[in-house]
C-alpha positions in Angstrom: 0.0 0.0 0.0 1.5 3.4 -1.0 2.5 5.7 1.8 0.6 9.0 2.0 2.4 12.2 1.0 4.8 13.3 3.6 4.1 10.3 5.8 7.6 8.8 5.4 11.0 10.3 5.7 12.6 11.2 2.4 16.4 11.1 2.1 17.3 12.8 -1.1 20.3 10.9 -2.6 19.6 11.5 -6.2 21.6 14.5 -7.5 18.6 15.8 -9.5 16.5 15.9 -6.4 19.3 17.7 -4.5 19.5 20.3 -7.2 15.8 21.0 -7.0 15.9 21.4 -3.3 19.0 23.6 -3.4 17.2 25.8 -5.9 14.2 26.3 -3.6 16.5 27.0 -0.6 18.8 29.3 -2.6 15.9 31.5 -4.0 14.2 31.7 -0.6 17.1 32.1 1.9 20.6 32.6 0.4 21.6 36.1 -0.6 25.0 34.9 -2.0 25.2 35.2 -5.8 27.9 32.5 -6.0 25.4 30.0 -4.5 22.8 31.0 -7.1 25.4 30.7 -9.9 26.4 27.3 -8.8 22.8 26.1 -8.7 22.1 27.7 -12.0 25.0 25.9 -13.6 24.2 22.7 -11.8 20.7 22.4 -13.3 21.8 23.5 -16.7 24.4 20.7 -16.8 22.1 18.2 -15.2 19.3 18.9 -17.7 21.7 18.6 -20.6 23.1 15.4 -19.1 19.6 13.9 -18.6 18.7 14.6 -22.2 21.9 13.1 -23.6 21.9 10.0 -21.4 18.3 9.1 -20.5 16.7 7.5 -23.5 13.5 7.0 -21.6 13.2 10.7 -20.9 13.9 11.6 -24.5 11.3 9.0 -25.6 8.8 10.5 -23.2 9.3 14.0 -24.5 8.7 12.8 -28.1 5.8 10.5 -27.3 3.9 12.2 -24.5 1.8 15.0 -26.1 2.1 17.4 -23.1 5.9 17.1 -22.8 6.2 17.4 -26.6 4.2 20.6 -26.7 6.3 22.0 -23.9 9.5 21.2 -25.7 8.2 22.7 -29.0 7.1 25.9 -27.3 10.4 26.3 -25.6 12.2 25.7 -28.9 10.0 28.3 -30.7 10.7 30.9 -27.9 14.4 30.3 -28.1 14.6 30.7 -31.8 12.3 33.7 -31.8 14.4 35.5 -29.1 17.6 34.8 -31.0 16.2 36.1 -34.3 15.0 39.2 -32.4 18.6 39.8 -31.1 19.9 39.4 -34.7 17.2 41.6 -36.1 17.9 44.4 -33.7 21.6 44.2 -34.4 22.5 43.7 -30.8 25.4 41.4 -31.4 27.8 43.4 -29.1 25.4 43.5 -26.1 26.4 40.8 -23.7 23.5 41.5 -21.4 21.0 41.1 -24.3 22.5 37.8 -25.3 22.6 36.6 -21.7 18.9 37.3 -21.2 18.1 35.6 -24.5 20.2 32.6 -23.8 18.5 32.1 -20.5 15.5 30.5 -22.1 17.7 27.4 -22.6 18.6 27.0 -18.9 14.9 27.6 -18.1 14.0 24.6 -20.3 16.9 22.6 -18.8 15.6 23.4 -15.3 12.3 21.9 -16.4 14.1 18.8 -17.7 16.0 18.6 -14.4 12.8 18.7 -12.4 11.1 16.1 -14.6 14.1 13.9 -14.4 14.1 14.1 -10.6 10.5 13.1 -10.4 11.2 10.1 -12.7 14.3 9.0 -10.9 13.4 9.6 -7.2 10.3 7.6 -6.0 10.0 9.7 -2.9 10.2 13.1 -4.4 6.6 13.4 -5.4 5.5 12.6 -1.9 8.0 14.8 -0.1 8.3 17.9 -2.2 5.3 19.8 -0.9 6.6 19.4 2.7 10.2 20.1 1.8 9.3 23.2 -0.2 7.1 24.6 2.5 9.7 24.1 5.1 12.6 25.6 3.0 10.6 28.7 2.3 9.6 28.9 6.0 13.3 28.9 6.9 13.7 31.8 4.5 10.8 33.7 6.2 12.2 32.9 9.7 15.7 34.1 8.6 14.2 37.4 7.3 12.1 38.1 10.4 14.9 37.2 12.9 17.4 39.1 10.8 15.1 42.2 10.8 14.8 42.2 14.6 18.3 41.2 15.7 20.6 42.3 12.8 18.9 45.3 11.4 17.4 46.2 14.8 14.2 47.5 13.4 11.2 45.5 12.2 8.9 48.4 11.1 10.7 51.7 10.6 13.7 51.4 8.3 12.3 48.6 6.1 8.6 48.3 6.9 7.9 45.6 4.3 9.5 42.2 4.8 11.6 40.8 2.1 13.5 37.5 2.0 17.2 37.6 1.8 17.2 35.4 -1.3 15.4 38.1 -3.3 17.4 41.2 -2.5 15.4 44.2 -1.3 12.1 43.7 -3.1 9.1 42.6 -1.0 6.9 41.8 -4.0 8.9 38.7 -5.3 9.4 37.8 -1.7 5.6 37.7 -1.3 5.4 35.5 -4.4 7.9 33.0 -2.9 6.0 33.0 0.4 2.7 32.4 -1.4 4.4 29.4 -3.1 5.7 28.2 0.3 2.2 28.6 1.8 0.6 26.6 -0.9 3.2 23.9 -0.6 2.9 23.7 3.2 -0.9 23.6 3.1 -0.8 20.7 0.7 1.7 19.0 3.0 -0.7 19.5 6.0 -3.5 18.0 3.9 -1.5 15.0 2.9 0.7 14.4 6.0 0.4 12.6 9.3 1.7 12.8 12.8 4.8 14.9 13.4 5.3 15.7 9.8 1.8 17.3 9.7 2.8 19.4 12.7 6.0 20.5 10.9 3.9 21.4 7.9 1.5 23.4 10.1 4.4 25.4 11.6 5.8 26.0 8.1 2.4 27.2 6.9 2.1 29.6 9.8 5.5 31.1 9.2 4.9 31.5 5.5 1.6 33.2 6.0 3.0 35.5 8.6 5.8 36.5 6.2 3.3 36.9 3.3 1.3 39.3 5.5 4.4 41.3 6.5 5.4 42.0 2.9 2.3 44.3 2.6 2.1 43.3 -1.1 -1.5 43.7 -2.1 -1.2 42.0 -5.5 0.2 38.7 -4.1 -2.3 38.8 -1.2 -5.2 39.0 -3.7 -3.6 36.4 -6.1 -3.1 34.0 -3.2 -6.7 34.4 -1.9 -8.2 34.0 -5.4 -6.0 31.0 -6.3 -6.9 29.3 -3.0 -10.6 29.6 -3.8 -10.1 28.4 -7.3 -8.0 25.4 -6.2 -10.5 24.4 -3.6 -13.3 24.4 -6.2 -11.3 22.5 -8.9 -10.0 19.8 -6.5 -13.6 18.8 -5.8 -14.6 18.5 -9.5 -14.0 15.2 -11.3 -11.6 15.1 -14.3 -13.5 16.1 -17.4 -14.7 18.9 -19.6 -16.7 20.5 -16.7 -13.5 20.9 -14.7 -11.7 22.6 -17.6 -14.6 24.9 -18.3 -15.0 25.9 -14.7 -11.2 26.5 -14.5 -11.2 28.7 -17.6 -14.1 30.9 -16.3 -12.7 31.2 -12.8 -9.1 31.9 -13.8 -10.2 34.4 -16.4 -12.3 36.2 -13.8 -9.5 36.1 -11.2 -7.1 37.7 -13.7 -9.7 40.4 -14.5 -10.2 41.4 -10.9 -6.7 42.9 -10.2 -6.6 44.4 -13.7 -10.0 46.0 -13.0 -8.8 47.4 -9.7 -5.8 49.0 -11.4 -8.0 50.5 -14.1 -10.4 51.8 -11.4 -7.6 53.1 -9.2 -8.1 56.8 -10.1 -11.8 56.5 -9.0 -11.0 54.5 -5.9 -8.4 57.1 -4.8 -11.1 59.8 -4.9 -13.3 57.8 -2.5 -12.1 55.9 0.5 -8.4 56.7 0.1 -8.6 60.4 -0.8 -7.7 61.6 2.6 -4.6 59.4 2.8 -3.2 60.3 -0.6 -2.6 64.0 -0.3 1.0 63.9 -1.4 1.5 63.7 -5.2 4.8 61.9 -4.8 3.8 58.6 -3.2 7.4 57.4 -3.2 7.6 59.2 0.1 4.4 57.7 1.5 4.3 54.8 3.9 5.1 51.5 2.2 2.6 49.8 4.4 -0.2 52.1 3.4 -2.8 49.9 1.6 -4.1 53.0 -0.2 -0.7 53.8 -1.9 -0.9 54.4 -5.6 0.4 51.6 -7.8 1.0 53.6 -11.0 0.4 50.4 -12.9 -2.1 52.0 -15.4 0.3 54.7 -16.5 3.1 52.2 -16.7 1.0 50.0 -18.9 0.2 52.9 -21.2 4.0 53.4 -21.8 4.5 49.7 -22.3 1.6 49.5 -24.7 3.2 52.2 -26.9 6.5 50.3 -27.0 4.7 47.1 -27.9 2.9 48.8 -30.7 6.2 50.2 -32.0 7.9 46.7 -31.9 5.1 44.1 -32.2 7.1 41.2 -33.7 10.4 41.0 -31.8 9.9 43.5 -29.0 12.2 46.3 -27.7 14.8 43.8 -26.4 15.4 42.3 -23.0 17.8 45.1 -21.9 15.2 47.8 -22.5 13.9 49.9 -19.5 10.4 51.3 -19.3 10.6 55.1 -19.4 8.5 55.8 -16.4 9.4 57.5 -13.1 7.6 54.9 -10.9 8.8 51.7 -12.6 11.4 50.6 -15.1 9.7 47.2 -16.0 6.2 46.4 -17.3 4.7 45.2 -14.0 2.7 42.6 -15.9 4.1 39.2 -16.9 2.1 38.9 -20.1 3.0 42.4 -21.3 6.6 41.8 -20.3 7.0 39.0 -22.8 5.5 41.2 -25.5 7.5 44.2 -24.5 10.9 42.4 -24.4 10.4 39.7 -27.1 7.3 40.5 -29.2 3.7 39.5 -29.3 4.3 36.0 -30.9 6.7 35.1 -28.0 4.1 36.3 -25.5 1.5 34.1 -27.1 3.9 31.1 -26.9 4.5 31.9 -23.2 0.8 31.9 -22.5 0.5 28.6 -24.4 3.2 27.1 -22.2 1.2 28.0 -19.1 -2.1 26.7 -20.6 -0.3 23.4 -21.5 0.7 22.9 -17.8 -2.8 23.9 -16.6 -4.4 21.4 -18.9 -2.1 18.7 -17.6 -3.1 19.5 -14.0 -6.8 19.5 -14.8 -6.9 16.3 -16.9 -4.8 14.1 -14.5 -5.5 12.7 -11.1 -5.4 15.2 -8.2 -2.3 13.8 -6.4 -0.8 16.1 -3.7 2.1 17.2 -6.0 -0.3 18.0 -8.8 -2.6 19.8 -6.3 0.3 22.0 -5.3 1.3 22.6 -8.9 -2.3 23.6 -9.9 -2.6 26.0 -6.9 0.7 27.7 -7.6 0.2 28.0 -11.4 -3.2 29.6 -10.8 -1.5 32.0 -8.3 1.1 32.9 -10.9 -1.5 33.6 -13.6 -3.2 36.0 -11.3 -0.1 37.5 -9.8 1.4 38.2 -13.2 -1.6 40.4 -14.1 -0.2 43.3 -12.1 3.5 42.4 -11.6 6.6 40.6 -12.9 9.5 41.9 -15.0 11.2 39.6 -17.5 10.1 36.0 -16.8 13.1 34.7 -18.6 15.9 36.1 -16.4 18.6 34.9 -14.1 17.7 32.6 -11.1 15.1 34.4 -9.0 11.6 34.0 -7.5 10.1 33.2 -10.9 11.8 29.8 -10.7 9.7 28.9 -7.7 6.2 30.3 -8.4 6.3 29.7 -12.2 8.9 27.5 -13.7 9.0 24.8 -10.9 5.2 24.2 -10.9 5.0 24.3 -14.7 7.7 21.5 -14.8 6.0 19.5 -12.1 2.7 19.7 -13.8 3.8 18.3 -17.2 6.0 15.5 -15.8 4.8 12.1 -14.7 6.3 11.2 -11.3 7.9 7.8 -11.0 5.1 6.4 -8.7 2.6 7.0 -11.6 4.8 5.4 -14.3 4.4 1.6 -14.0 1.2 1.5 -15.9 2.1 4.6 -17.8 -0.2 7.2 -19.4 -1.1 6.9 -23.1 2.1 7.3 -25.2 4.4 7.1 -22.2 7.0 4.2 -22.1 6.7 1.9 -19.1 9.3 2.0 -16.4 11.8 -0.8 -16.4 11.9 -3.0 -13.3 14.5 -1.7 -10.8 
């Protein structure tokens, strides 16, 4: 009889699993760039090694429709970005080539994650708990460090940020939302002492998420939680997909609608608290602070209209006093790489969502669905370049996308349609 998720101890000996865990810990808690670089290089080499040596993985990518679509979309994006660099004549720009090349390590990160789930029988059961705990350690580090190292929890830096993300509380909130979802799934699937550990991790992650005072991630987390609860209770089928489409589209529309309505909202309940024109000097914890998203999007839209095919280039800054990036994940891809690349990016997300919705609701897939829905809503009002050096995007976007499209080892003996069967150990 299979053990429930998180009910048994998991000793990660497989190098692919260790790389996945190290990435989660590094993004959440390690402010050292050498560690990030080592992890970045490790999964790049591991992904390339898996593709070159694991014939079963290569066969799966060619034969399984979901994996094949993922690989083809990544290939299209890589070619499109490279052609855009050539078309803009940016051969001498190392930064531009670096940002463009990074789509390959992103794909190899997905390969590394998929290989880990295929090689390590315990990973699928343990990952929600391990991810929740690792992010909780990052939250604990940030809270303790604020009190005992920086000696001020509220005045100097009123919005909490994880040390693994630099000084920005918004990506910190996205990581903490990912950690909260992972810990909650571990609570649901665990037993005994491991369930208590998951509960402690959940409490820490939720506390950290609150202390970031990031309104967009708060809303995205609440909406994604509601959607996940509804979808988990629906059987696999067309109804589940239809309900997911309506709910996710509505959830994305809500934060966008609030941004569009912001000028009118400021004149009502928040008017007395926004007397200063320069809100950069206002309290960072003020929930009525102006986001400036709408004016930023207008500037971004003008640039996209000027460069619809290949974008303005990944090194381009948005010319706006309150933000130098698009603050919208979908617009970001169109702004930097062109509308066709943005459509491919959306197709990549839809492919992973479809995999989650049409396969059994295991704990790992439940976590993936929850976090992917969070990402789709969060990206409506934030995110710079999704294809960038290792950062929070690898936890709340690329990791769940990779987990969603892969088949964990424990599901492989009978094999889904088109998937080769696992050889006896």
